[in-house]
C-alpha positions as CSV (number, residue, x, y, z in Angstrom):
1,X,4.7,91.3,-2.1
2,X,1.8,88.9,-1.3
3,X,3.1,88.4,2.2
4,X,3.2,92.2,2.7
5,X,-0.4,92.7,1.7
6,X,-1.5,89.7,3.9
7,X,0.3,91.2,6.9
8,X,-1.3,94.6,6.3
9,X,-4.7,93.0,6.0
10,X,-4.2,91.1,9.3
11,X,-3.0,94.3,11.1
12,X,-6.0,96.2,9.7
13,X,-8.4,93.5,10.9
14,X,-6.8,93.7,14.4
15,X,-7.1,97.5,14.4
16,X,-10.7,97.3,13.3
17,X,-11.6,94.9,16.2
18,X,-9.7,97.1,18.7
19,X,-11.5,100.2,17.3
20,X,-14.9,98.4,17.8
21,X,-14.0,97.5,21.4
22,X,-13.1,101.1,22.1
23,X,-16.3,102.5,20.7
24,X,-19.0,103.8,23.0
25,X,-21.6,101.5,21.3
26,X,-19.5,98.4,22.2
27,X,-19.3,99.7,25.7
28,X,-23.1,99.4,26.1
29,X,-22.9,95.7,25.5
30,X,-19.8,95.2,27.5
31,X,-21.3,96.9,30.6
32,X,-23.6,94.0,30.9
33,X,-21.1,91.1,30.7
34,X,-17.6,92.4,31.3
35,X,-17.7,95.8,33.2
36,X,-14.2,95.3,34.6
37,X,-12.6,95.2,31.1
38,X,-14.6,98.3,30.1
39,X,-13.7,100.3,33.1
40,X,-10.1,99.4,32.9
41,X,-10.1,100.9,29.4
42,X,-12.0,104.0,30.5
43,X,-9.5,104.6,33.3
44,X,-6.9,105.5,30.6
45,X,-9.3,106.7,27.9
46,X,-12.5,108.0,29.6
47,X,-15.4,108.7,27.2
48,X,-18.0,111.4,27.8
49,X,-19.7,112.8,24.7
50,X,-20.8,109.6,23.0
51,X,-22.1,107.8,26.1
52,X,-23.9,111.0,27.1
53,X,-25.6,111.3,23.8
54,X,-26.6,107.6,24.0
55,X,-27.8,108.1,27.5
56,X,-30.0,111.1,26.7
57,X,-31.3,109.4,23.5
58,X,-32.4,106.3,25.4
59,X,-33.9,108.5,28.2
60,X,-35.9,110.4,25.6
61,X,-37.3,107.1,24.1
62,X,-38.2,105.9,27.5
63,X,-40.0,109.1,28.5
64,X,-41.8,109.4,25.2
65,X,-43.1,105.8,25.4
66,X,-44.4,106.3,29.0
67,X,-45.6,109.9,28.6
68,X,-49.2,108.8,28.2
69,X,-49.1,106.7,31.4
70,X,-47.3,109.5,33.4
71,X,-49.8,112.1,32.3
72,X,-52.7,109.8,33.1
73,X,-51.3,109.1,36.5
74,X,-51.0,112.9,37.1
75,X,-54.5,113.5,36.0
76,X,-55.8,110.8,38.4
77,X,-54.1,112.4,41.3
78,X,-56.2,114.2,43.9
79,X,-54.0,117.3,43.7
80,X,-54.6,117.6,39.9
81,X,-58.3,117.1,40.2
82,X,-58.6,119.7,42.9
83,X,-56.6,122.2,40.8
84,X,-58.7,121.6,37.7
85,X,-62.1,121.3,39.3
86,X,-64.7,123.0,37.1
87,X,-62.2,123.3,34.2
88,X,-62.2,121.4,31.0
89,X,-59.0,119.4,30.4
90,X,-58.4,120.0,26.7
91,X,-56.3,117.9,24.3
92,X,-53.9,120.9,24.1
93,X,-53.4,120.8,27.9
94,X,-52.6,117.1,27.8
95,X,-50.2,117.6,25.0
96,X,-48.4,120.3,26.9
97,X,-48.2,118.2,30.0
98,X,-46.5,115.4,27.9
99,X,-44.1,117.9,26.4
100,X,-43.1,119.4,29.7
101,X,-42.8,116.0,31.3
102,X,-40.4,114.9,28.6
103,X,-38.3,118.1,28.6
104,X,-37.9,118.3,32.4
105,X,-37.5,114.6,32.6
106,X,-34.6,114.7,30.2
107,X,-33.0,117.6,32.1
108,X,-33.4,115.8,35.4
109,X,-32.0,112.5,34.1
110,X,-29.1,114.3,32.3
111,X,-28.1,115.8,35.7
112,X,-28.0,112.4,37.5
113,X,-24.6,111.2,36.2
114,X,-23.1,114.6,37.1
115,X,-24.5,114.4,40.6
116,X,-23.2,110.8,41.0
117,X,-19.8,111.8,39.7
118,X,-19.7,114.8,42.1
119,X,-20.5,112.6,45.1
120,X,-18.0,109.9,44.0
121,X,-15.3,112.6,43.5
122,X,-15.9,113.9,47.1
123,X,-16.1,110.5,48.8
124,X,-13.4,108.9,46.7
125,X,-10.7,111.6,46.7
126,X,-11.2,113.4,49.9
127,X,-12.6,110.7,52.3
128,X,-11.2,107.5,51.0
129,X,-7.9,109.0,49.8
130,X,-8.2,107.7,46.3
131,X,-7.1,109.6,43.2
132,X,-9.2,109.9,40.1
133,X,-10.2,112.8,37.8
134,X,-13.7,114.0,37.3
135,X,-13.7,113.0,33.7
136,X,-12.8,109.4,34.6
137,X,-15.5,109.3,37.3
138,X,-18.2,110.8,35.0
139,X,-17.4,108.2,32.4
140,X,-18.0,105.4,34.9
141,X,-21.2,107.1,36.1
142,X,-22.5,107.4,32.5
143,X,-22.0,103.8,31.6
144,X,-23.5,102.6,34.9
145,X,-26.5,104.9,34.3
146,X,-26.8,103.5,30.7
147,X,-27.2,100.1,32.3
148,X,-30.1,101.4,34.4
149,X,-31.9,103.3,31.7
150,X,-31.7,100.3,29.3
151,X,-33.1,98.2,32.1
152,X,-35.9,100.7,32.5
153,X,-36.6,100.6,28.8
154,X,-36.9,96.9,28.8
155,X,-40.0,96.9,31.1
156,X,-41.8,99.6,29.1
157,X,-43.7,97.0,27.0
158,X,-45.1,95.5,30.2
159,X,-46.1,99.0,31.4
160,X,-47.9,99.7,28.2
161,X,-49.6,96.2,28.2
162,X,-50.8,96.7,31.8
163,X,-51.7,100.4,31.2
164,X,-49.9,101.4,34.4
165,X,-46.6,102.6,35.7
166,X,-46.7,100.1,38.5
167,X,-44.5,97.5,36.8
168,X,-41.3,96.9,38.7
169,X,-38.6,94.3,39.2
170,X,-38.5,95.0,42.9
171,X,-40.3,94.1,46.1
172,X,-42.5,97.1,45.5
173,X,-44.7,94.7,43.4
174,X,-45.9,93.3,46.8
175,X,-47.4,96.7,47.8
176,X,-49.1,97.8,44.5
177,X,-52.3,98.5,46.4
178,X,-50.5,101.3,48.3
179,X,-50.1,103.3,45.1
180,X,-47.0,104.4,43.2
181,X,-46.8,107.6,45.3
182,X,-46.8,105.9,48.6
183,X,-43.6,105.9,50.8
184,X,-43.5,102.1,51.1
185,X,-43.7,101.7,47.3
186,X,-41.0,104.3,46.6
187,X,-38.7,102.7,49.2
188,X,-39.1,99.2,48.0
189,X,-38.8,100.2,44.3
190,X,-35.2,101.3,45.1
191,X,-34.4,97.6,45.6
192,X,-35.1,96.9,41.9
193,X,-32.9,94.5,39.9
194,X,-31.4,97.3,37.9
195,X,-30.8,99.6,40.9
196,X,-28.8,96.9,42.6
197,X,-27.0,95.9,39.4
198,X,-26.1,99.6,38.8
199,X,-24.6,99.9,42.3
200,X,-22.6,96.7,41.9
201,X,-21.3,97.7,38.4
202,X,-20.5,101.2,39.7
203,X,-18.6,99.7,42.6
204,X,-16.5,97.7,40.2
205,X,-15.7,100.8,38.2
206,X,-14.9,103.0,41.2
207,X,-12.6,100.4,42.7
208,X,-10.7,100.4,39.4
209,X,-10.3,104.1,38.8
210,X,-9.7,105.0,42.4
211,X,-7.3,102.0,42.9
212,X,-9.4,100.8,45.9
213,X,-10.3,97.3,47.1
214,X,-13.5,96.0,45.6
215,X,-15.4,96.2,48.9
216,X,-14.5,99.9,49.2
217,X,-15.6,100.4,45.7
218,X,-19.0,99.1,46.6
219,X,-19.2,101.4,49.6
220,X,-18.3,104.3,47.4
221,X,-21.0,103.3,45.0
222,X,-23.6,103.2,47.8
223,X,-22.5,106.7,48.9
224,X,-22.9,108.1,45.4
225,X,-25.3,106.1,43.3
226,X,-27.3,104.8,46.3
227,X,-27.4,108.3,47.9
228,X,-29.8,109.5,45.3
229,X,-32.2,106.8,46.1
230,X,-31.8,107.3,49.8
231,X,-32.4,111.1,49.4
232,X,-35.5,110.4,47.4
233,X,-36.9,108.2,50.2
234,X,-36.1,110.8,52.8
235,X,-37.7,113.6,50.8
236,X,-40.8,111.5,50.3
237,X,-41.0,110.7,54.0
238,X,-40.7,114.3,55.0
239,X,-43.3,115.2,52.4
240,X,-45.7,112.7,54.0
241,X,-45.0,113.9,57.5
242,X,-45.7,117.5,56.5
243,X,-48.8,116.7,54.4
């Protein structure tokens, strides 16, 4: 009888550990040190709801913490000053600006994993002849984006201490004098540590779920994750040309 209870206790402990490793919360830590193991599990058991909730929650915290800096940056812009010339900028107007920034920021960021997954689905299934479902791809995209937003959150204390949004782990730090809205700053900021890390991690995940060679997984990551950054740079360049 004693052996029976000991065996059951051991089995329960094993199940608890396995359950922990299958949880979305554990996946947040695993994405940093063993993404291959995480993505191998997600291939057979993709998770969407929990990582999405975590992703949006972390995004909200990030946007809330930087809202003062974002609004101040907007108010210092020439466009805002021209629009509000002769007007009194009230506290209510500033509060509304913060609220709208947070709401639309969350909506925009919530769409990012969906766009990445859509691009990866197209390139992976139709161009590279891979085979993966949208749920699997979206799960990979969510965890890869979690890595990026957590990385963004880590530099918030430095932004607050400096009182500026111009804090970056990228070559853009060399052109701070150009301003955060300049084309050169935007382009170089896409070479940040966490942008590159996300592309590498996504490439690992895509190679696993599409059954591709690792180098093709990286190419697929550039064509999906990296395409958003490339598009942002192109739009910014066109805007400067037309201005």
